[in-house]
C-alpha positions, 0 to 999 in steps of 0.5 A: 524476450527482454524489454528494452528501455530508451535512454532517459533524460533526467536533465530536468527534475520534471523529465519523464522516463519512458520504457519502450516495449518491443515485445511483451510477455503476454501478461496484462498491463496495469497502471499504478499510482505511487507516492514516495516520501524521501528526506530530500528532493535532489536526485530523487526523480532520477533514482526512482526513475531508474527503479521504475525503468528497471522493472519495465514500467513507464512514467505517465505523469509525475509531480515532485513537491516539498513539505515539512516531512520531506520530498514527496514524489507522486507518480502514475506508471504503467507496466506489466502486472507480474512485475508489480511485486518486485517493483514494490519490494525494490521501492520498499528497500530503496535507500532514498525511500522513507515510506511509499504507497502504491495502488492501482490507478483510480482505485487507490487507497486513501492512506497516503500522505497528501501533497500540498495544493499549489495555486497558480493564477491563470493555470489549470491545475493538473488532476491530483492522484486519487490517494492524495486527498485522504479523509485522514492521514496515517502517522507514517513515521510511527508506523515505520518505527513499529514495523520491524517489531511487528515482523520480528514478533509475528504472529505475536503482534498485539503488544506492538499494535498496542504500542502503535495505538497508544502513540497515534491518537485521534483521526490518524489512528485508524489509517495508521493501523490500516497502513501497518496491517497492509505492510505486514500483510504484504510481508506475509505474502512475500514470505509464505505465498509469493510465486504460487499459481494465479488465483481468483478472489474466492480461491485467494481468500480460501488459500491465502487470506484465511490461513494467514489471518488465522495466524494472528486472530480467531476468525469465522470465514463466510465466503467474502465475509470474515468475522474476527472473534474477540478482537483484542484491540477492540472494546468499549473502553479502548476503542477500535483497532480492527482496521489493522485486519482490513489493511492486512487482508488488502496487503495479502490479497492485493499482492496475490491479485496484482492486476486487480484492486482488492478492498476489505471493507469494515462492516462492524466493530466490537469496539462500537458495540457489535458482537464481533468485528466483521469485514467484507472483501471485494474487488 
């Protein structure tokens, strides 16, 4: 039975759009924290709200801000986990969206653009979304520019990653490599694995993460640990680039396990003197 939506009121930019659920499909409901970057703010809430509502999600909280990069819409939404992939696909291809990030509520990855703080005397500030205060921000523009090349050349991605690494320096380099990995991982999942049976973390690692990672790297999997052997992006002279693999794994497994937050934590790096680059996968 389809889920029907109450007609939203977008008369005010801060209006909330809601979905009234008359009968559920029986699947789990999740809350997502979403950030959308656009070139302008006019009509953004209404257009993104229509996408959210069309995928049976309801807005719980939202905020629209403006900075030098454009309009930043931060949202907390709730809806069926089985619609998450379709929602992210639609947001990723929407004509108003320059870039976006989505993560499970309260466990969001610190890789998105931070919204500016606005002080208002006498008022208590609304709690910020978890991924609005990252330790370092990625260069989203450079990542977006290189993504078509990475997809076109896949699995031969290293010349494109070297180009990204050369264009983004300093603190933004690691989160930029991570973001590129996450976007490519999500693309690979949609291309090769979407629509499969529901898997637990262990099976998803064996059946999705390991074969997908072997397309681009020589690896040694050991349960929830993965060793990347002779990482071409990491050496004593050129620094580290293996954060890409962490993002790649999170993009793959985050899509496969849509109702759970997946993390790929970096344990060691060849560029820091270790024998190989190692990651630990958890949820």
